[in-house]
C-alpha positions in Angstrom: -6.5 48.7 4.8 -2.8 48.0 4.2 -1.9 48.8 0.6 1.4 46.8 0.2 3.9 47.6 -2.5 4.3 44.9 -5.1 7.7 43.8 -3.6 5.9 42.8 -0.4 2.8 41.2 -2.0 2.4 37.4 -2.4 3.1 37.4 -6.1 4.4 34.6 -8.2 4.7 31.2 -6.4 4.2 30.8 -2.6 4.7 27.3 -1.4 2.4 25.9 1.2 4.9 23.7 2.9 4.6 20.3 4.6 5.3 20.0 8.3 8.1 17.5 8.6 7.8 14.6 10.9 10.1 11.8 12.1 9.0 8.2 11.3 7.4 8.1 14.8 5.3 11.1 14.0 7.2 13.6 16.1 8.2 17.0 14.7 11.4 16.9 12.6 12.6 20.5 12.5 16.0 19.5 11.2 14.3 18.9 7.8 13.3 22.6 7.5 16.8 23.5 6.3 16.5 20.8 3.5 13.1 22.1 2.5 14.4 25.7 2.3 17.4 24.7 0.2 15.2 22.6 -2.1 12.6 25.3 -2.7 15.2 28.0 -3.2 16.8 25.8 -5.9 13.5 25.7 -7.7 13.1 29.5 -7.7 10.6 29.7 -4.9 11.3 32.5 -2.4 8.2 32.6 -0.2 6.7 29.9 2.0 3.4 29.6 3.7 3.9 27.5 6.8 1.4 25.7 9.1 -1.5 25.8 6.8 -3.7 23.0 5.4 -0.7 21.4 3.7 1.2 21.8 6.9 -1.5 19.8 8.8 -1.9 22.7 11.2 -5.0 21.2 12.8 -3.1 18.1 13.6 -0.4 20.0 15.4 -0.4 21.0 19.0 -0.1 24.7 19.9 3.5 24.1 21.1 4.4 22.4 17.9 3.1 25.3 15.8 5.1 27.7 18.0 8.2 25.6 17.4 7.5 25.3 13.6 7.4 29.1 13.3 10.6 29.4 15.3 12.3 26.8 13.1 11.4 28.3 9.8 12.2 31.9 10.7 15.6 30.8 12.2 16.6 28.7 9.2 15.5 31.3 6.6 17.1 34.3 8.3 19.6 35.9 6.0 18.3 34.0 2.9 16.0 35.2 0.1 13.2 33.2 1.6 10.2 35.0 3.0 8.0 33.3 5.7 4.2 33.7 6.0 2.9 32.0 9.1 -0.6 30.6 9.3 -2.0 31.3 12.7 -5.7 30.4 12.5 -7.2 28.1 15.0 -10.6 27.1 16.5 -9.5 28.8 19.7 -9.1 32.6 19.0 -6.8 33.0 22.0 -4.4 30.5 20.5 -4.6 32.3 17.1 -3.8 35.6 18.8 -0.8 34.1 20.6 0.5 32.6 17.4 0.1 35.9 15.6 1.9 37.8 18.3 4.8 35.2 18.2 5.0 35.5 14.4 5.4 39.2 14.6 8.1 38.9 17.2 9.9 36.5 14.9 9.8 38.9 12.0 7.4 36.9 9.8 6.7 38.6 6.4 3.0 38.2 6.9 0.4 36.1 8.8 -2.8 34.5 7.7 -5.8 33.0 9.5 -8.6 30.8 8.4 -12.0 30.9 10.2 -12.8 28.9 13.2 -14.6 25.8 11.8 -16.3 24.0 14.7 -18.3 27.0 16.0 -18.5 28.9 12.8 -19.1 32.6 12.4 -22.8 33.1 11.5 -22.3 36.0 9.2 -19.6 38.3 7.6 -19.8 40.7 10.6 -18.8 38.0 13.1 -16.1 36.7 10.7 -14.7 40.3 10.4 -14.6 40.7 14.2 -12.9 37.3 14.6 -10.2 38.2 12.1 -9.8 41.7 13.6 -9.0 40.3 17.0 -6.4 38.0 15.5 -4.8 40.6 13.3 -4.6 43.1 16.2 -2.2 40.8 18.0 0.3 41.5 15.2 -0.5 45.1 14.3 2.8 45.7 12.4 2.5 42.6 10.2 0.5 42.2 7.0 -2.6 40.1 7.6 -4.4 37.8 5.2 -7.8 36.2 5.7 -7.5 32.6 4.5 -10.7 31.6 2.7 -10.9 27.9 2.2 -14.6 26.8 2.4 -14.0 23.3 1.2 -12.1 22.6 4.5 -13.7 25.0 7.0 -17.3 24.8 5.8 -17.4 28.6 6.1 -18.7 29.9 2.8 -19.3 33.5 3.5 -19.0 36.2 0.8 -15.3 37.3 0.4 -16.2 40.5 -1.5 -18.5 41.4 1.5 -15.7 40.5 3.9 -13.3 43.0 2.1 -15.9 45.7 2.1 -16.3 45.5 5.9 -12.9 44.4 7.0 -11.1 47.1 5.1 -12.6 49.6 7.6 -12.0 47.4 10.6 -8.6 45.8 10.2 -5.8 48.3 9.6 -3.1 45.7 8.7 -5.4 43.7 6.3 -3.4 43.1 3.2 -5.8 40.8 1.4 -7.1 37.3 1.1 -5.6 33.9 0.4 -8.4 32.9 -1.9 -8.5 29.1 -1.8 -11.9 28.9 -3.5 -12.7 28.0 -7.1 -15.4 30.7 -7.3 -13.8 32.8 -10.0 -16.9 35.1 -10.1 -16.4 36.2 -6.5 -12.6 36.4 -7.2 -13.2 39.0 -9.9 -15.2 41.2 -7.6 -12.4 40.9 -5.0 -9.8 41.9 -7.6 -11.8 45.0 -8.5 -12.6 46.0 -4.9 -11.2 49.3 -3.7 -9.7 49.9 -7.2 -7.5 46.8 -7.0 -5.9 47.6 -3.7 -6.0 44.1 -2.3 -3.4 41.4 -2.5 -5.3 38.2 -3.5 -3.0 35.2 -3.9 -5.0 32.3 -5.4 -5.0 29.0 -3.6 -6.3 26.2 -5.9 -3.5 24.7 -8.0 -5.8 23.0 -10.3 -7.5 26.2 -11.3 -4.4 28.5 -11.4 -4.6 29.3 -15.2 -8.2 30.4 -14.8 -7.3 32.7 -12.0 -4.4 34.1 -14.0 -6.9 34.9 -16.8 -9.0 36.7 -14.3 -6.0 38.8 -13.1 -4.2 36.9 -10.4 -0.6 37.9 -9.8 0.3 35.1 -7.3 -0.6 31.7 -6.0 -0.2 29.8 -2.8 -0.1 26.1 -3.4 0.8 22.7 -2.1 1.8 21.6 -5.6 4.7 24.0 -5.6 6.5 21.7 -3.1 7.1 19.0 -5.6 6.2 20.6 -9.0 7.3 24.3 -8.8 9.0 24.0 -12.3 5.6 23.1 -13.9 3.9 26.2 -12.4 6.9 28.4 -13.1 6.6 27.4 -16.8 2.9 28.0 -16.6 3.4 31.6 -15.3 6.0 32.2 -18.0 3.8 30.8 -20.8 0.8 32.9 -19.7 3.0 36.1 -19.5 4.1 35.6 -23.1 0.4 34.8 -24.2 1.3 31.2 -25.1 -2.0 29.7 -23.9 -1.3 26.4 -25.5 1.8 25.9 -23.5 0.1 27.2 -20.3 -2.8 24.8 -20.7 -0.3 21.9 -21.1 1.5 22.8 -17.9 -1.8 23.3 -16.1 -3.0 19.8 -17.2 0.3 18.3 -15.9 -0.5 19.7 -12.5 -4.0 18.4 -12.7 -2.8 14.9 -13.5 -0.5 14.9 -10.5 -3.2 16.1 -8.2 -5.7 13.5 -9.5 -3.1 10.7 -9.0 -2.3 11.8 -5.4 -6.0 12.1 -4.5 -6.5 8.4 -5.4 -3.9 7.4 -2.8 -4.9 10.0 -0.2 -3.5 13.4 -1.1 -1.4 14.2 1.9 0.3 10.8 2.2 1.0 10.7 -1.5 2.4 14.3 -1.6 4.7 13.5 1.3 5.8 10.3 -0.4 6.6 12.2 -3.6 8.7 14.7 -1.6 10.8 11.8 -0.3 11.2 10.5 -3.9 12.7 14.0 -4.7 15.2 13.7 -1.8 13.3 15.8 0.8 11.9 13.3 3.4 9.2 15.2 5.2 8.0 12.0 6.9 4.6 10.5 7.3 1.2 12.2 7.5 -0.6 12.5 10.8 -4.0 10.9 11.3 -6.7 11.4 10.2 -4.6 11.8 7.0 -3.0 8.5 6.1 0.5 7.5 5.1 1.3 5.3 2.1 2.5 1.7 2.7 5.8 0.6 1.0 3.7 -1.2 -1.6 1.6 1.9 -2.3 4.8 4.1 -2.6 6.2 1.7 -5.2 3.0 1.7 -7.2 2.8 5.6 -6.9 6.4 5.9 -8.2 5.6 3.7 -11.1 2.6 5.8 -12.0 4.6 9.0 -11.7 7.4 7.7 -13.9 4.8 6.6 -16.5 3.2 10.0 -16.7 6.6 11.8 -16.9 6.5 13.5 -13.5 10.2 13.3 -12.8 11.0 14.9 -16.2 8.4 17.6 -15.7 9.8 18.7 -12.3 13.5 18.8 -13.2 
């Protein structure tokens, strides 16, 4: 178990960044500088790269290697911390990416479970994560629980009970799971020792009420001001304002989902002046007509005012 000081924990907002592509679908690392500048201007100082929002399973191993190099190079000397997602179906690839992240000086690493051949129980999951974490022994490690995408729905409280004894650099769990009952058990495990950033934007207020201190989210790319106000309202016990901000986030997500979330989110980023390019198949990219229609819907709901 690695009991991190608060200054190193994933508190407040951690943005799960998009992987930027050129129009032809190739990696566009020159855009990382613009992403960093934009997020810092919105008060975000930690990014989670190469995760679900980063389309990690649509990237080659070499592209993931280059993405980590790009982000750590651009953010060096800035206030931005970089968490690298290293999970993969191939454990050897995950270990190599973890080793690289440590060499690059990443603030932390995370790994989701293999999802084609799935671990059959918590013991196998712990062993899998232990091998990945051991490749970066000096770097805080987070298990990335996201059952909606992996199909791995094993008990996270049981994972912490077993992994705490097996993984010396385990810092906690990126809990992208709406199960707030399990989340409460995790928050109380080992007298609150674990760092448990919450990963479902649309349930963020509920997680804060349970005791969350931080969140990792896709929505913080384009709507960080909404969630910053949500955090501030919750901190001053203004639940009416907090609920209003949470519902704004929900409306944005619902709108994007109707168009295909990844393509719509990337289109919104281009509307905000950060062109992260198209989505990769099997995610879809919006047509020019769809982008125009999306912009109209966002203007009508007040999106561009909300995210100033």
